[in-house]
N, C-alpha and C positions, 0 to 999 in steps of 0.2 A: 561430433557436433559441427554444425555449419559455422564457419568463421563469420565474424561480423561483416567483413567486406562483402562476402557473397550474400549473406542473409539480408543486409540492408538494401543491396541492389535489387534482389528479388522482391523484397517487401515493397519498396517504392514503386516498382513496376506493377506489382499486383494491386496496390492501393489505387493507382490511377486507372487501371483497367476497369475497376468497378465503381469509379467515382461518378456521382450523379451530376451531369453537366448543368451549368447555369444558362439562363436565357438572356437575350438582350434586355428584357424588362427587369432583370435582377434575379438574384438567387432565390429559389424557393426553400422551404424549411427542410425538405429532404436533402438538398445539397448542403445546407448548413450542418445538419446532423452528420452527413457523410464526412465532411471535412473534420469535424470533431473526432469521430471514431477513428478515422484514418490517422490522425495525429497520435491518438492514444496507442494505436497498434505499433507505430514506430517507437514511441517512448518506452513501451514494454520491452521492445527489442534492445533498446539502449540500456535499460535497467539491467538486463541479463548480462551485458558485456562491459559494464563500467565497474572497475575494481572497488571503488569507494562506496558503491551502492549496496550497503548492508540493508536489511529490512527496515530499520528505523529511518535511515536516510532516504530510501526509496519512498516510504510513506509520506515523508515531508514534501518531497518534490511533486509527487502525484497530487497532493493537496493543493499546492500552489498552482499547478497546471489547471486543475479543476476550477479553482476560484477565479483565475484569470478568464477562463472560458465563460463561466457563468456571468461574471460581472460585465464582460464585453457585450453580452446579449441582454442582460437585465435592464441596462440603461435605455434601451430602445424597445422594450417589450411591454405589451399590454397584459402579459400573463405572469411575468416573473418579478419577484421582489428582491431588491438589492440586499446583499449581505453586509453592506457597510453599516456599522453600528451594532451588528449582531455578533460578528466575530471579534475576538479580543484585539483591540487597538486598530482595527481596520477602519480608517477614515473614509470620508465620502469619495466615491469614485468620480473622476472627472466626468462632467455631464457632456452629452452630445449637444451640438448647436441646434437651437430651436429652428424648426421649419427646414432644416437642411436634410438632404437625402443621403442615406447611408446604405451600404449593402452589408447585411449581417454576416454573410459568409466571408467576405473580405475582412471585416472587423475581427471576427473570431479567429480566422487563420493568422492574421498579423499578431494578435495577442498570444496565441498558443505557440507560434513560432518563436517569438521573442523570449518567452519564458523558458521554452525548451532549450534554446541555444544558450541561455544564461546558466540554467541549472545543470546542463550537461557539458559545460565548458571544459571539463577534465576527462571527457570520454575517449580522448585519443584522436589521432588524425583520421582514421577510418570512420569513426562515429561522427566526427565533425563533417566529413564529406557527405555522409548520409543525411545529416540534418540540413546542410545547405542545399543538397539536391532536392530534398522534400520541400523546403521553403520555396525554392525557385519554381519547381514544377507545379506545386499547389497554387502558388500566386498566379501563375499563368492561367491555370484552369479557372480559378474563381473569379478572375478579372475579365475573362473573355466576354466580349459583347457589351461591356459596361462603359458609360461615359468616363472620360479621363478624370473629370473633377470628382465624380463619385468614388472612383478607385483611390485617388489621392487622399480624399477626406476620410474614407473608411480605413485605409491603411494607417494613416496618421493617428486616428482615434484608437485603433487596436493597440498600437505601440504605446500610446499614453496610458491605456488601462494596464497593459503589461508592466510598464515602468512603475506605476502606482503599486501594483501587487509586489513587484520585486523589491522596491524600497521598503515596504512593510516587512517582507520576508527576512531582510538582513538584520533585523533587530530581535529575532526570536530565540537566539542562543544556539541554533543548529546550523548556521550558515557556513561555518568553518569546521571541517573535520581534519584533525591533525593525526598524522601517523596512521591513517586509515581507520581512525576511531579507537585506537589503543593507546591512551595517554600514558606516558612514562612516569608521570608524577603520582599515579594512583597508589594508595596504600592498601595492601591486602589485609583482610580480617585475620584475627589470630585465634578465634574460638574454634572448637572442634566442628561446629556447625557451619563455619564460614566457607564460602566458595574458594576453591583452589583451582589453578589451571588444569585443564584436562587435555591439552594439546602439547605436542613437542615443538610446535612452531614457535620460534623465539618471540615473534611479535605478539603472540597470544598468551604470553605470561601475565599480561594485564587484561582485564575484562573490556569488552566492547562498550564504548560510549557510556561510561559510568555516570555522567552528568546529564544524560538525555532527558531524564525525568524532571529536570529543572527548566526545560525549554518552555517558552510561551505556548500555551495550548491554543486551539482554534475555537471550538464551541463550548467546551467545559471550562469552568473557572480556572483550574490549575491542575497540575499533575497529581495532587492529593485528593481530588474531588470524588473519587470512587475508591475509598480505602478498603483494605482487606484485613480480616483477622490474621493473627500470626499463624504460620504453619504449625503442624504438630511439633512439640518440643523434641529437640534432638535427644536421642537415646540409643544405646546399643543393646538394651535389654530386649530379648525376643518377645516379651509380653507388651512392649510399648507400641503405641500407634505408629511412631516413626519407623520402627523396625518392620512392622507389618506392611507398611506402604512400600518400603524398599524390597521386602521379600515378594510382594506382588509383582513388582517390575521384574525381578529376577525370575520368578516362576513363569510368568506370562511369556517372557521373551525366550524362555527355554523351549517352548512348545507352540510357537506361532503357527497359525493356519496359513495357507496360501493367501487367503483374503486379507488377513491381518497384516501380512507382510506387504501386500499390494497397497493397502491403505496407508501404511507408514511411508512407503516410497512415494505414493501419489501426492501426499501433503508435505513432503519434506521441503520442497521449494528452496533449495540451497542457493545462496548468492553465487553468481557467475554461471550457474547451471540452470537457472529458471528466472522468471520475472520477480522472484521473491514472494513471500506470503501476501503482502498488500497488492502486488501486481497480479497474483492469482485471483483475488477477489475482483479486481478491476476487469480481468479477462472474463470472469463469470458474468459480470454486468454487461460487457460488450456482447457476449453471446446472447443474452436475454434481449437486449435492445435490437439486435439483428433478427433474431428468431421471431419476436413478437411485433416487429415493425413499430416500435414505440415512437411517439411524436417527439419533436425537437425539445419542447419544454420538459417533458418527462425524462428524456434522455440526459439532458445537461444537468437537470436537478439530481437525477440518480447518481451520475458520475461524481458530481461535486460533493454531495452529502456523504456518499460512500467514502470518498477520499479523505474528507474531513474526519469522519469517524475513525478510520484506520490510522490516520496520523495521530489523533488524540489517544487512540488505544496504545500506541507504542510509548507515548509520553507517560501515560498513567501506569502502564505495565512496568516500564523501566524505573519509575519512581518507586514502585513497590519492590522490584527486584533488588535495588540497592538499599532499600530500607531493611530488608530481611537478610540479604546476602547469604542465601542458602546454598550449600554444596549440591553437586549433581549426583544422580543415582550411581554413576560409574565410580565416583570417589568413595561413596559410602559402601557400595557392594564389594569393591576391592578391599576395603578396610575391614569389613565386618563379616561378610557372607562368603564371597568367593573371589580370591585374588586374580583369577584368570578369566573371569566373565567379561564379555564385551557386548555392547549394545548393537542393534542392527544398524542404527544411524550414527553418524559422527556427532558427538556432543558439542553444541555451540559454546563459544567462549565467553560466557557471562552467567550470572547466578540463576538458580533454578526457579524460584517462586516469585510470581505465578508463571504459568505457561504463556509465552507470547502468542503462540498460535491460537490458544483458547481465547485470550482477551481480544485479539484482533478479529478472529472469526465471529465471535458473538457480537462484537460491535458492528461488523459488516452485515451480519444477518439481521440485526435489529433494524438497521436503516433500510435495507432492501425490503424487508417485510413491511415496514411502515409505508413505503412508497408503492410497492408492487403487489403486496398481498401476502396472506398467511400461508397459502398452500400452492405456491408456484413451483411445480415440478420442473426439473431440467436435467439435461445431460451435460456434464462438465467435460469439455474437450480441451481444456487448457494445455495438457501435456501430450496431445495427440502427435504433434511433430516430433516429440522426444521418444516416441514408441511406447508410452504407457497407455494402457487401456482407459477409455473414457469411463466415468463413473456416473451413476444415476442417483438423483436425490428427489425426495418428495417435497422438500421445502428448503429454504435457505437455512432455517434453524437445524434441520437434519444434517446439512453439510457442515455447519459449524460444530455440531456435536462430534461428527466423524473426524473433523480436523483436530479437535481437542484430543480425542482418545488415540489418534494416530501417534501422539508423542509418547504415550505409554508403550504402545507396540514397538516404537522405535527405540525404547529403552533410555529415554533422555528426560522424562518427567515423572514425578510421583502423582498419584491420583488427586491429592489436595490441590496441587498447582493447576491441574486441568479443570477441576470442578469450580474452584474459586476464580480461576481465570475467566471461565465462561460467565460467571456472575459479574465480575468486574467489567467484562466487555459489554454485557447488556446494559449496565449502568452508564458506561461511556457512550455507547451508541445512542442512548436516549437523548443525549444533549444535541447530537447532530440531527436526530429525527425530529426534534422539536423546533428546529430553525424554520422561520417563516420564509418560504421561497416562492409561493404561488398566490396569485390574487384570486 
C-alpha cells in the first residue's frame, strides 16, 4: 500500500495538474466544480488513513463536508435552495452582503478547507501536512487574478459558513469518539442470540459505536424512522428459518465461484484499507460527475444529498443493530454447524442485523437514482489503484444489490439482514431524495 506521505503528495500534485484555472473576471462554474471534486479526492485519501475513521464516522464527516460545500454556494445561487430549516436543527446560514461581489470558487474552497481541517484534526502529522498543502495551493490557484477585496470577502464568508456548520455538527452526538469507538462501559447481551465478540483484538471485545443510532439525524426524523421487523427467531433446530439462513451462509461460502469471491472483496471496503463503504459511494459519484461532465449545481447537489443519505443510513442501521443485538454467522456456525469453518472476510466487530452495506448502498442508490436517473450504467473504478478489477453495473440499484449480497459471499451476514437492510436503505434514502435543493 502507498503510504500516506507519498499518496498525499502525489494526489495534491495530480489534483492541481488538472485543475481548471480561474480568470481575472472570476471563477467559472467548471473551476468551482473542480475545486469541490479535488477536495473530495483528498478527503477520501484521508479517510483511508485515519485510524478513528470507521464507516459510521466517515459517513458523518462526509455529510458535513457536503453540507458546508452546498450551503456556501446556495446563498449566492439562482438555482440552489438552502438546506437551512430542512435538515434537523440547522439554522439559517449567514447571508452574503447585498450587492457585494463574491467569488464562488474562493468561497467554496475556504468552507471545505475549514471543515476538512477540523474534522480530520486527528489524522496525524502527515495528513495534516497534506491538508495544509492542499489548502495553501488551492487558495493560490482560486485567488489568481482576482481583486484583493473580493478574495478577502469570499474567504471570510466561506469560513463563516464552515464555522456555522461545524458549530451545528458538535451537538449531534457523534463529535467525540472515545477509545476508537469501542466504549468500555457497554454491557454485552446474555441471550443465546446476542452478539458476542468475533475478534481476538482486546479493544474489540466491545462492539463499535453502540450508541451511534442515538445520534441526531440529518434528513430523516430520527434513527428509528425506518424500523425493521425482527430477524428470524433464534433456533438451533435444523427445520427453523434461522438455521436455514445460517446453513445457506455455510453452504455458499464452501463453494464460492471466482466471481462471487471477487464481489465479496470488491465491496469489502475495510477501514484503513479503503475509503470505507460511504467513501466508496462518494467515489462512484465522483466518477459519474467526471465522466458525464455534470454541471456545478447537479454535482454539488449529488454529493451533498448522497452524503446525507449515507450518514443517515448508518444512524438508522446502527439503531436497528443494537435494538436486535444479533450474533454473527461465524458465532452460530461454530456453535451449531461446523466448529472450524471460517468466512472469506473478517467479521466486523458489531451486531449482525441488518447489514450496514445493504442499508448504506440502498440509501445511496435511491438518492443517485432520484437525481441522475433510473438506468445510469457505469464502470466502478474505485479500487483500481488497489489492484482489484473494475466492475460494471447497469444501474445504481444493481450496484446496491451486489453490495448487499457480497456480505453473504463474504460469510458475515445472513440473507434476512441483507434483504431487509436494502429495504431500510431505500426508506432512509427517500428522506434525502425529497430535500428541496433546486429552484
